N, C-alpha and C positions, 0 to 999 in steps of 0.2 A: 683243554688242559687236563692232563691226567690227575687222578686222585692223589697220587704221590706228590706231584708238583704242587697241587693246591695245598696239601699239608705243609710242605716246606715253605711256600710263601706265607701261609698263616702263621707259622712258627717264627719266621724271620721278623714279623711284625710284633709277635707276642713276646719274644724273649727280651728285647729292650725294656718293655713295660714291666715284666716280671723282675728283671734285674733292679730297675728303679724302685719297684715296690719293696724290695728287700734291702734297700740301702739303710744302713744304720746311722743314727745321728743323735747327739745330745747337746743341747744348747742350754746354758745356765745364765740366768739373769738375776741380779740382786736389786730389789726395788724398795725404796723407802720414800713415802710422800710421793712427790712427783718426779723424784730422781731415779734413774735406772741405769745400772752398769752391766753390761754383757761380758761375761768371762771368756773373751776370745783368746787370751794369751795364757801360757802356762802359769805365770805368776802375776797376781794383781794385788795392789794395795788399795783398801778402801777406807774412807772416813764416814762413819755413821753416827747419827744422834743416838743417845741412850733412850731409844724408844722403839716401838715395834717395827719390824721390817719383814720382807718375805723373799723367798726364793721362787722363781718361776722357771720351771725345767721342761723343756721340750724333750720328750722321749719318742723317738721314731724307730720302731722295730728293736727296741731296748726296753726291758721290763723295769729297770731302775738303776740307781747309782749307789756306790759306797761312799759313805761320808765319815771322815775322821774330823772331830772338833775338839779343841782343847784350848786352855789358857796358857799353856806352855808351848814353846816353840819347836819341840822335838820333831814335828812333822816336816819341818823345813830342811831337815837333812836329806829328804828325798828330792833328787833332781828330776828333770824331765824324762830321763831314760834309766835312772838307777832302778835296780830290782827292789821291789817291796818285800821285805823278808817274810816268808810264810804266807804270802798273799793268798795262795790256795787254801790256806787253813784259817782264814780270818776269823777272829773272835767277834762274832756279832752281837751287838747290844740289843737287848730286847726293849721294845717300847713299853712304857707303863700302860697297863690296860686302859687307864683313863685317857691316853693320848692317841688311841686309834682314830684314824681319820683326822688327825691333828687337832683333836679337841682341846687339849691343854695348850697348844701353840708353843711348844717348847723344843729346844735343841739339846740332845744328849751331849754331855761333855765327859771325856774319858782319856786317860793316857794308854789305855791297853785294848780298847775295843773300837770297832767301827759300827755305824749304823748302816742300814740298808733301806734306802728310800725307794719304794716300788709302787707301781700302779698297774692293775689288771682289771679290766671290765668285770671279769667273773668273780673277783674276790669279794668276800664279805665287808672287808676293810682295807684301807691303804695307809701308807705313811704320810700321804698328802691330804689336803682338804678333800671332802668327800667326792666332790664332782670335778672332773677334769674337762678341759675344753678340747674337743675334738677338732683336729686340723685335716680331716680326710686322710689322704695318703701321706701327709707330712707327720702324722703321729698325734700325740696328746700333749697338751700344755697343762702341767700339774703345778699346783701352787701349795707351798708350805710356809705358813705364817709363823713367825717367831716373836713372841712377847716375853719369854723367860727362858732360863737355861736350867737344866736338870743335871746336877753333878752326880754322876753315877756312883763313884766310889764312896761318897759320903751320904748318899741318898737325900740330898738336900736341893731345894729349888733356889736358884740365884736370880734375883731381880735385875732387870736390865739397868735400872737407874743406879744400881750400885757397882756396874762394871767399871774397873779401872784398867785391868790387865788387857792387853790386845787379845782378840779372838783369832785363832789360827784354824783353818779349814782346808781339807784336802779331799778332792772328789776324784773318784776312779769309776770309769764305766767299762764294762767288759764286752768285748767283741765276740769271743768264742769260749765255750765251756767244754770240758770233756764229758763222757758218758755218765760220770758220777757227779757232775755239776761243779767240778773244780775249775777255776778260771785258767784258761790257756793263753789268751791273748787280750790285751787292753785296746779299747776303742779310743779312750782319751783320758787325760788326767789334768786337774787344775789345782793350784794351791792359792790360798787367799789369806791375806792378813788384814784384819779389821781393827781400826783404831777408833776411839770414841771422842766425840766433841759434845760440848754443851751448847754450841751455837745453832741457831736456826738456819 
């Protein structure tokens, strides 16, 4: 067999593996106690107790997800395909210094800005808990525990036990960026409405 033919045969085996290794995927799960809800549909309604819960997010060849969180329902105007106005110029909310690596276990609430939850092995800190669970070629499962809310406009912490208004969440993962880092194409989007219960 000639060297050229050997290279072609080798590449024919290698290319599917390379393509699979570059597949992008984001899977979001909301967990409270022993209950778990995977966000497979564009729109999900959840009923949670007024106590801590967590997000478990699988990031496969994706660095992070954009998260809009509010106690007002303005985010619900976005449909599954409607453009998000000025998405490429998103106003990103800064984590408070004390919440790096999810130390404060809080979720930013705002009507005007988005959070960016990311995980990189090489970074000094992340938006998630410090350690992710590696799933080999499937990516990393990152956890963000929520025990309180931080209202960005008022600079106040809101306790979970005092929550009466529903919580509205919108997640967007980006598939492709331009050379300046502006989002070009979305990978997925999910919106969630959380209502609260006192029942166990």
